[in-house]
ZAGUKOL-321447 format. One record per residue (C-alpha): x, y, z. Coordinates in steps of 0.05 Angstrom, whole numbers, plus 5000, padded with zeros to 4 digits. Example, Ala and Ser with C-alpha at 12.3 -4.5 7.8 and 13.67 -1.06 7.14 Angstrom:
ZAGUKOL-321447
+------+------+------+
:    x :    y :    z :
+------+------+------+
: 5246 : 4910 : 5156 :
: 5273 : 4979 : 5143 :
+------+------+------+
//
This chain:
ZAGUKOL-321447
+------+------+------+
:    x :    y :    z :
+------+------+------+
: 1540 : 2732 : 1946 :
: 1498 : 2698 : 1895 :
: 1446 : 2734 : 1854 :
: 1377 : 2720 : 1883 :
: 1355 : 2681 : 1821 :
: 1310 : 2627 : 1848 :
: 1281 : 2618 : 1778 :
: 1345 : 2586 : 1756 :
: 1364 : 2516 : 1778 :
: 1431 : 2539 : 1805 :
: 1452 : 2503 : 1867 :
: 1500 : 2536 : 1916 :
: 1553 : 2484 : 1929 :
: 1614 : 2498 : 1972 :
: 1684 : 2472 : 1982 :
: 1724 : 2472 : 2047 :
: 1778 : 2523 : 2054 :
: 1845 : 2496 : 2033 :
: 1819 : 2440 : 1989 :
: 1826 : 2479 : 1924 :
: 1877 : 2450 : 1876 :
: 1941 : 2488 : 1866 :
: 1960 : 2512 : 1797 :
: 2028 : 2498 : 1767 :
: 2087 : 2533 : 1798 :
: 2128 : 2506 : 1855 :
: 2187 : 2553 : 1863 :
: 2223 : 2570 : 1927 :
: 2180 : 2596 : 1983 :
: 2191 : 2671 : 1991 :
: 2199 : 2713 : 2054 :
: 2131 : 2745 : 2044 :
: 2099 : 2676 : 2048 :
: 2138 : 2661 : 2112 :
: 2114 : 2728 : 2140 :
: 2043 : 2708 : 2121 :
: 2051 : 2642 : 2157 :
: 2076 : 2678 : 2219 :
: 2017 : 2726 : 2217 :
: 1969 : 2668 : 2212 :
: 2003 : 2631 : 2269 :
: 1998 : 2693 : 2312 :
: 1925 : 2698 : 2294 :
: 1915 : 2625 : 2311 :
: 1947 : 2636 : 2379 :
: 1901 : 2695 : 2392 :
: 1841 : 2654 : 2370 :
: 1855 : 2595 : 2415 :
: 1872 : 2634 : 2478 :
: 1826 : 2667 : 2528 :
: 1810 : 2740 : 2516 :
: 1801 : 2783 : 2578 :
: 1745 : 2831 : 2561 :
: 1784 : 2889 : 2589 :
: 1832 : 2879 : 2530 :
: 1777 : 2888 : 2479 :
: 1791 : 2951 : 2439 :
: 1720 : 2971 : 2423 :
: 1684 : 2949 : 2487 :
: 1649 : 3005 : 2524 :
: 1583 : 3018 : 2559 :
: 1552 : 3034 : 2491 :
: 1578 : 2972 : 2456 :
: 1570 : 2921 : 2512 :
: 1498 : 2903 : 2490 :
: 1527 : 2882 : 2422 :
: 1582 : 2837 : 2450 :
: 1576 : 2764 : 2427 :
: 1598 : 2716 : 2481 :
: 1587 : 2652 : 2442 :
: 1556 : 2622 : 2379 :
: 1521 : 2555 : 2382 :
: 1562 : 2498 : 2353 :
: 1623 : 2543 : 2344 :
: 1669 : 2512 : 2394 :
: 1726 : 2562 : 2398 :
: 1738 : 2627 : 2434 :
: 1706 : 2681 : 2391 :
: 1750 : 2736 : 2417 :
: 1723 : 2806 : 2407 :
: 1659 : 2800 : 2366 :
: 1598 : 2845 : 2362 :
: 1531 : 2841 : 2326 :
: 1462 : 2871 : 2327 :
: 1418 : 2926 : 2298 :
: 1438 : 2999 : 2288 :
: 1385 : 3048 : 2264 :
: 1390 : 3085 : 2199 :
: 1359 : 3147 : 2229 :
: 1386 : 3163 : 2298 :
: 1335 : 3148 : 2354 :
: 1288 : 3114 : 2305 :
: 1292 : 3038 : 2308 :
: 1237 : 3024 : 2257 :
: 1289 : 3020 : 2202 :
: 1354 : 2988 : 2224 :
: 1410 : 2949 : 2191 :
: 1440 : 2886 : 2222 :
: 1516 : 2880 : 2228 :
: 1571 : 2834 : 2251 :
: 1636 : 2869 : 2270 :
: 1702 : 2833 : 2284 :
: 1764 : 2873 : 2302 :
: 1831 : 2854 : 2273 :
: 1870 : 2799 : 2308 :
: 1937 : 2821 : 2337 :
: 1963 : 2892 : 2328 :
: 1906 : 2942 : 2318 :
: 1895 : 2983 : 2255 :
: 1854 : 3046 : 2245 :
: 1813 : 3022 : 2186 :
: 1748 : 2986 : 2173 :
: 1735 : 2939 : 2114 :
: 1661 : 2933 : 2098 :
: 1635 : 2869 : 2066 :
: 1569 : 2865 : 2028 :
: 1536 : 2805 : 1996 :
: 1491 : 2814 : 1937 :
: 1424 : 2787 : 1913 :
: 1394 : 2839 : 1916 :
: 1367 : 2818 : 1984 :
: 1420 : 2767 : 2004 :
: 1449 : 2767 : 2073 :
: 1522 : 2785 : 2086 :
: 1523 : 2732 : 2140 :
: 1542 : 2685 : 2083 :
: 1607 : 2724 : 2076 :
: 1616 : 2721 : 2152 :
: 1602 : 2646 : 2157 :
: 1625 : 2616 : 2091 :
: 1674 : 2663 : 2059 :
: 1721 : 2710 : 2097 :
: 1703 : 2707 : 2170 :
: 1742 : 2679 : 2229 :
: 1708 : 2611 : 2224 :
: 1672 : 2575 : 2168 :
: 1616 : 2525 : 2164 :
: 1618 : 2503 : 2092 :
: 1566 : 2461 : 2056 :
: 1573 : 2387 : 2067 :
: 1617 : 2393 : 2129 :
: 1601 : 2367 : 2199 :
: 1620 : 2429 : 2239 :
: 1652 : 2498 : 2232 :
: 1727 : 2505 : 2228 :
: 1775 : 2563 : 2238 :
: 1793 : 2601 : 2175 :
: 1868 : 2609 : 2166 :
: 1856 : 2661 : 2111 :
: 1805 : 2703 : 2149 :
: 1805 : 2776 : 2132 :
: 1808 : 2794 : 2206 :
: 1880 : 2772 : 2204 :
: 1891 : 2837 : 2165 :
: 1837 : 2888 : 2183 :
: 1775 : 2904 : 2223 :
: 1716 : 2875 : 2184 :
: 1643 : 2897 : 2184 :
: 1591 : 2852 : 2152 :
: 1524 : 2886 : 2140 :
: 1455 : 2861 : 2119 :
: 1430 : 2915 : 2071 :
: 1388 : 2944 : 2042 :
: 1326 : 2943 : 2086 :
: 1290 : 2877 : 2075 :
: 1355 : 2835 : 2075 :
: 1372 : 2783 : 2128 :
: 1360 : 2807 : 2199 :
: 1353 : 2880 : 2180 :
: 1288 : 2914 : 2202 :
: 1239 : 2957 : 2163 :
: 1195 : 2957 : 2102 :
: 1231 : 2962 : 2035 :
: 1214 : 3027 : 1999 :
: 1275 : 3041 : 1955 :
: 1274 : 3042 : 1880 :
: 1347 : 3062 : 1869 :
: 1418 : 3051 : 1892 :
: 1421 : 3125 : 1910 :
: 1368 : 3114 : 1963 :
: 1399 : 3051 : 1994 :
: 1468 : 3083 : 1993 :
: 1440 : 3143 : 2031 :
: 1411 : 3094 : 2083 :
: 1478 : 3059 : 2089 :
: 1517 : 3123 : 2099 :
: 1471 : 3143 : 2156 :
: 1474 : 3074 : 2188 :
: 1550 : 3073 : 2182 :
: 1558 : 3140 : 2218 :
: 1513 : 3116 : 2274 :
: 1553 : 3052 : 2278 :
: 1619 : 3091 : 2283 :
: 1591 : 3137 : 2337 :
: 1568 : 3077 : 2378 :
: 1637 : 3044 : 2372 :
: 1678 : 3107 : 2382 :
: 1708 : 3104 : 2312 :
: 1735 : 3167 : 2279 :
: 1787 : 3181 : 2226 :
: 1791 : 3109 : 2203 :
: 1808 : 3091 : 2132 :
: 1747 : 3059 : 2099 :
: 1748 : 3003 : 2048 :
: 1683 : 2979 : 2016 :
: 1681 : 2908 : 1988 :
: 1631 : 2857 : 1963 :
: 1610 : 2809 : 1909 :
: 1558 : 2796 : 1855 :
: 1501 : 2846 : 1859 :
: 1544 : 2884 : 1909 :
: 1581 : 2904 : 1845 :
: 1525 : 2957 : 1845 :
: 1523 : 2968 : 1921 :
: 1597 : 2979 : 1930 :
: 1607 : 3036 : 1879 :
: 1543 : 3072 : 1898 :
: 1558 : 3069 : 1973 :
: 1631 : 3089 : 1961 :
: 1609 : 3148 : 1919 :
: 1559 : 3169 : 1972 :
: 1615 : 3169 : 2023 :
: 1657 : 3212 : 1978 :
: 1599 : 3260 : 1970 :
: 1597 : 3271 : 2045 :
: 1665 : 3306 : 2041 :
: 1678 : 3284 : 2113 :
: 1745 : 3250 : 2127 :
: 1727 : 3241 : 2200 :
: 1674 : 3189 : 2185 :
: 1681 : 3174 : 2111 :
: 1754 : 3170 : 2093 :
: 1743 : 3124 : 2034 :
: 1810 : 3094 : 2015 :
: 1792 : 3038 : 1966 :
: 1741 : 2989 : 1940 :
: 1738 : 2916 : 1916 :
: 1685 : 2878 : 1879 :
: 1683 : 2804 : 1860 :
: 1646 : 2777 : 1799 :
: 1607 : 2842 : 1799 :
: 1544 : 2867 : 1764 :
: 1576 : 2932 : 1739 :
: 1554 : 2938 : 1666 :
: 1497 : 2912 : 1622 :
: 1496 : 2849 : 1663 :
: 1443 : 2809 : 1626 :
: 1473 : 2824 : 1558 :
: 1547 : 2840 : 1562 :
: 1564 : 2799 : 1623 :
: 1521 : 2738 : 1606 :
: 1494 : 2731 : 1535 :
: 1553 : 2758 : 1495 :
: 1608 : 2715 : 1525 :
: 1566 : 2653 : 1541 :
: 1583 : 2610 : 1480 :
: 1659 : 2622 : 1483 :
: 1654 : 2605 : 1557 :
: 1624 : 2538 : 1540 :
: 1676 : 2524 : 1487 :
: 1732 : 2541 : 1535 :
: 1703 : 2493 : 1587 :
: 1675 : 2440 : 1539 :
: 1695 : 2381 : 1583 :
: 1653 : 2409 : 1640 :
: 1590 : 2417 : 1598 :
: 1596 : 2353 : 1557 :
: 1548 : 2378 : 1503 :
: 1540 : 2336 : 1440 :
: 1568 : 2360 : 1374 :
: 1501 : 2381 : 1344 :
: 1481 : 2424 : 1404 :
: 1549 : 2456 : 1406 :
: 1545 : 2472 : 1332 :
: 1476 : 2504 : 1343 :
: 1506 : 2547 : 1398 :
: 1563 : 2569 : 1354 :
: 1514 : 2587 : 1299 :
: 1472 : 2629 : 1347 :
: 1534 : 2663 : 1373 :
: 1547 : 2689 : 1303 :
: 1476 : 2702 : 1278 :
: 1455 : 2738 : 1342 :
: 1514 : 2786 : 1335 :
: 1553 : 2764 : 1396 :
: 1615 : 2742 : 1358 :
: 1619 : 2810 : 1322 :
: 1609 : 2846 : 1389 :
: 1668 : 2810 : 1420 :
: 1712 : 2819 : 1359 :
: 1698 : 2894 : 1358 :
: 1698 : 2911 : 1432 :
: 1741 : 2861 : 1471 :
: 1804 : 2894 : 1445 :
: 1860 : 2933 : 1478 :
: 1860 : 2993 : 1474 :
: 1784 : 2998 : 1465 :
: 1756 : 3011 : 1395 :
: 1703 : 3058 : 1422 :
: 1642 : 3063 : 1466 :
: 1596 : 3002 : 1461 :
: 1526 : 3014 : 1435 :
: 1467 : 3001 : 1483 :
: 1437 : 2933 : 1470 :
: 1369 : 2903 : 1488 :
: 1365 : 2840 : 1530 :
: 1369 : 2788 : 1474 :
: 1316 : 2742 : 1503 :
: 1266 : 2799 : 1501 :
: 1286 : 2822 : 1431 :
: 1292 : 2751 : 1404 :
: 1280 : 2691 : 1450 :
: 1320 : 2648 : 1402 :
: 1382 : 2688 : 1420 :
: 1377 : 2672 : 1494 :
: 1438 : 2627 : 1491 :
: 1450 : 2635 : 1566 :
: 1386 : 2599 : 1585 :
: 1396 : 2548 : 1529 :
: 1463 : 2530 : 1559 :
: 1438 : 2530 : 1630 :
: 1379 : 2484 : 1615 :
: 1419 : 2436 : 1572 :
: 1474 : 2430 : 1625 :
: 1424 : 2396 : 1671 :
: 1415 : 2339 : 1621 :
: 1483 : 2311 : 1638 :
: 1493 : 2341 : 1708 :
: 1430 : 2348 : 1750 :
: 1471 : 2386 : 1802 :
: 1497 : 2437 : 1752 :
: 1516 : 2502 : 1787 :
: 1521 : 2566 : 1747 :
: 1562 : 2597 : 1803 :
: 1616 : 2544 : 1800 :
: 1609 : 2503 : 1735 :
: 1661 : 2451 : 1754 :
: 1620 : 2425 : 1813 :
: 1583 : 2359 : 1807 :
: 1534 : 2317 : 1848 :
: 1517 : 2302 : 1902 :
: 1478 : 2360 : 1930 :
: 1508 : 2379 : 1997 :
: 1472 : 2397 : 2061 :
: 1483 : 2471 : 2074 :
: 1471 : 2503 : 2141 :
: 1451 : 2567 : 2104 :
: 1404 : 2530 : 2057 :
: 1409 : 2565 : 1990 :
: 1366 : 2558 : 1950 :
: 1320 : 2523 : 1999 :
: 1279 : 2485 : 1948 :
: 1340 : 2455 : 1914 :
: 1393 : 2442 : 1968 :
: 1389 : 2375 : 2003 :
: 1364 : 2386 : 2074 :
: 1364 : 2322 : 2116 :
: 1308 : 2308 : 2164 :
: 1317 : 2348 : 2227 :
: 1366 : 2397 : 2196 :
: 1357 : 2471 : 2211 :
: 1378 : 2536 : 2178 :
: 1433 : 2561 : 2224 :
: 1415 : 2635 : 2227 :
: 1341 : 2619 : 2236 :
: 1353 : 2580 : 2300 :
: 1326 : 2616 : 2363 :
: 1391 : 2603 : 2402 :
: 1432 : 2633 : 2346 :
: 1387 : 2694 : 2342 :
: 1394 : 2705 : 2417 :
: 1470 : 2698 : 2414 :
: 1474 : 2750 : 2357 :
: 1424 : 2799 : 2388 :
: 1382 : 2789 : 2325 :
: 1306 : 2800 : 2321 :
: 1270 : 2737 : 2342 :
: 1209 : 2750 : 2300 :
: 1245 : 2750 : 2233 :
: 1247 : 2685 : 2193 :
: 1319 : 2688 : 2168 :
: 1335 : 2664 : 2098 :
: 1399 : 2673 : 2059 :
: 1362 : 2712 : 2004 :
: 1297 : 2749 : 2014 :
: 1235 : 2721 : 1981 :
: 1210 : 2792 : 1973 :
: 1238 : 2848 : 1931 :
: 1283 : 2899 : 1966 :
: 1278 : 2948 : 1907 :
: 1207 : 2969 : 1887 :
: 1218 : 3007 : 1822 :
: 1179 : 2961 : 1777 :
: 1217 : 2922 : 1724 :
: 1262 : 2978 : 1700 :
: 1326 : 2953 : 1731 :
: 1373 : 2893 : 1723 :
: 1339 : 2825 : 1731 :
: 1272 : 2860 : 1737 :
: 1288 : 2873 : 1810 :
: 1263 : 2945 : 1811 :
: 1331 : 2979 : 1818 :
: 1326 : 3036 : 1768 :
: 1397 : 3064 : 1778 :
: 1447 : 3070 : 1722 :
: 1501 : 3017 : 1714 :
: 1562 : 3033 : 1758 :
: 1609 : 3039 : 1698 :
: 1571 : 3101 : 1676 :
: 1590 : 3148 : 1733 :
: 1598 : 3123 : 1805 :
: 1652 : 3070 : 1793 :
: 1697 : 3120 : 1755 :
: 1686 : 3169 : 1811 :
: 1711 : 3119 : 1863 :
: 1772 : 3100 : 1821 :
: 1791 : 3172 : 1809 :
: 1783 : 3191 : 1883 :
: 1823 : 3132 : 1912 :
: 1866 : 3103 : 1856 :
: 1858 : 3037 : 1892 :
: 1800 : 2996 : 1865 :
: 1802 : 2922 : 1849 :
: 1754 : 2885 : 1803 :
: 1761 : 2810 : 1798 :
: 1725 : 2752 : 1764 :
: 1730 : 2677 : 1774 :
: 1738 : 2635 : 1712 :
: 1689 : 2581 : 1733 :
: 1633 : 2632 : 1744 :
: 1577 : 2631 : 1691 :
: 1528 : 2680 : 1724 :
: 1580 : 2735 : 1713 :
: 1630 : 2713 : 1660 :
: 1702 : 2737 : 1661 :
: 1703 : 2764 : 1590 :
: 1637 : 2799 : 1603 :
: 1667 : 2837 : 1662 :
: 1727 : 2855 : 1619 :
: 1680 : 2880 : 1565 :
: 1646 : 2924 : 1617 :
: 1712 : 2953 : 1638 :
: 1729 : 2967 : 1565 :
: 1665 : 3008 : 1562 :
: 1683 : 3052 : 1623 :
: 1719 : 3118 : 1622 :
: 1762 : 3136 : 1682 :
: 1821 : 3182 : 1694 :
: 1815 : 3210 : 1624 :
: 1814 : 3147 : 1581 :
: 1766 : 3093 : 1559 :
: 1782 : 3023 : 1583 :
: 1849 : 2988 : 1592 :
: 1901 : 3008 : 1540 :
: 1939 : 2942 : 1547 :
: 1913 : 2871 : 1549 :
: 1919 : 2839 : 1618 :
: 1977 : 2790 : 1618 :
: 2017 : 2792 : 1683 :
: 2011 : 2728 : 1724 :
: 1986 : 2727 : 1795 :
: 2032 : 2682 : 1836 :
: 2005 : 2663 : 1904 :
: 2061 : 2645 : 1952 :
: 2016 : 2642 : 2014 :
: 2026 : 2576 : 2050 :
: 1974 : 2520 : 2050 :
: 1957 : 2529 : 2123 :
: 1893 : 2488 : 2120 :
: 1934 : 2425 : 2104 :
: 1999 : 2442 : 2140 :
: 1991 : 2390 : 2196 :
: 1971 : 2335 : 2146 :
: 2032 : 2351 : 2103 :
: 2079 : 2348 : 2163 :
: 2050 : 2281 : 2184 :
: 2066 : 2255 : 2115 :
: 2137 : 2281 : 2114 :
: 2123 : 2341 : 2069 :
: 2139 : 2414 : 2079 :
: 2079 : 2454 : 2106 :
: 2103 : 2516 : 2069 :
: 2070 : 2500 : 2002 :
: 2056 : 2559 : 1956 :
: 1994 : 2557 : 1912 :
: 2028 : 2579 : 1848 :
: 2002 : 2618 : 1788 :
: 1929 : 2631 : 1802 :
: 1907 : 2685 : 1753 :
: 1923 : 2747 : 1713 :
: 1931 : 2818 : 1739 :
: 1933 : 2886 : 1706 :
: 1936 : 2956 : 1736 :
: 1921 : 3021 : 1699 :
: 1903 : 3090 : 1725 :
: 1881 : 3068 : 1794 :
: 1843 : 3004 : 1774 :
: 1870 : 2934 : 1787 :
: 1840 : 2877 : 1746 :
: 1848 : 2806 : 1773 :
: 1825 : 2744 : 1735 :
: 1823 : 2685 : 1782 :
: 1836 : 2614 : 1759 :
: 1797 : 2555 : 1788 :
: 1745 : 2598 : 1822 :
: 1671 : 2608 : 1816 :
: 1627 : 2665 : 1838 :
: 1644 : 2668 : 1913 :
: 1719 : 2678 : 1909 :
: 1736 : 2684 : 1983 :
: 1701 : 2616 : 1991 :
: 1730 : 2580 : 1931 :
: 1799 : 2612 : 1929 :
: 1812 : 2640 : 1999 :
: 1887 : 2649 : 1989 :
: 1877 : 2689 : 1926 :
: 1824 : 2733 : 1959 :
: 1870 : 2743 : 2019 :
: 1923 : 2770 : 1971 :
: 1871 : 2815 : 1938 :
: 1856 : 2845 : 2006 :
: 1930 : 2855 : 2021 :
: 1934 : 2897 : 1958 :
: 1871 : 2936 : 1973 :
: 1897 : 2954 : 2043 :
: 1964 : 2976 : 2014 :
: 2004 : 2919 : 2045 :
: 2030 : 2897 : 1976 :
: 2035 : 2933 : 1909 :
: 2025 : 2873 : 1864 :
: 1984 : 2810 : 1869 :
+------+------+------+
//
């Protein structure tokens, strides 16, 4: 999920699943890809057929009130789908988290994959409706479509609006730290499992953006429970995550090289580019990269102040962001290759910038949608909360009041060492969290006895999953439907941590590169050992 940065002029634009361009690489289609096609076809058959409720795995007297029979404007059989509020404290509904739960299609598995969007304060219904759910209603499209790369093809998925103050969740925000919100989540999750009769399931915690903080802290809190019956944490995944000194290491330091690497997308004139390059040197960013973006690491990175506070002239990130709008008034820091026009988005983020035609409504704020999802009718739903969900003053990242330490300092190493199956990934068209900034953060983290990666990431990621979204069109034009995507990134695994750089993707990877994200999930779940 996006950061909740309404002060920026970032516009959340989307692309339809399957429309992403394939990278080079057209070799023979492997058996694994054919297996994936068969899995997706089986999932499609399940989706389009009628589901007798007595076949629903998790349906009981306790869960029946959560069963979703239909969703307005979603014109396919939903299958087994649940949503609603579960309290954080048992028998106390004053503070409750909202969830959507979709069991795996086809053969059952005893595992739950949790998905969290970021913000802080942004609803995970974006993940459900525009990223990795069974069906997708992308910006600029007329109606929702089925998602051939849905994560429920592989696993049971739980989307949660958290912390309190996010989306449909109920209660007054009081937290000042990740430790507090993680404690809330652990309590909610146990209550959810008891309601749905879940025990001894493997648990995988995943998310994106500011959930780069949520995921490690929640995962560590589960480990601290020392309770395999309800908290058998088996792995974690974070996309374009806020894991280190976000505003300095993940934004300011790598910003100018990012522009130079994507010069044709920014179209800056020579004099402005020269000014940026000069600031990159005089503000110390070039030296920082030369010293610390090395393999193996040269040492622990020194703490740095936010450059715009220390010296506003060194705020190259905002200089770039503001100048980009001169040539592209629809510039999007989440996906810098996107251009005008602004697209109507049923989720309306950010509301004041996205084009909303007369008569258009925000999907999850519609009364009929709230009724279908068992959501509170008195909440005005917005993708990202207008109010803070952390109340710790301005001590934390983005001034959002989250006072907890950066994940690389303790909790993320704890999760890696406990599971030896953690994936961190960054999209190369993302400017809000820049790929080299995330790598710099990893190089400043100690886990399993060593600092950072010892070897530079270099192994290609080859995606042989078929282009299911365009299969029928290809057949109609006399082409094979079994079209692999090709080389789509770089992977590297050391000491329990998998790094995945993703080509041609912005911030929301399951949305922009669904086949790549599907492969990431296959690895996380242990279905494959390489990407």
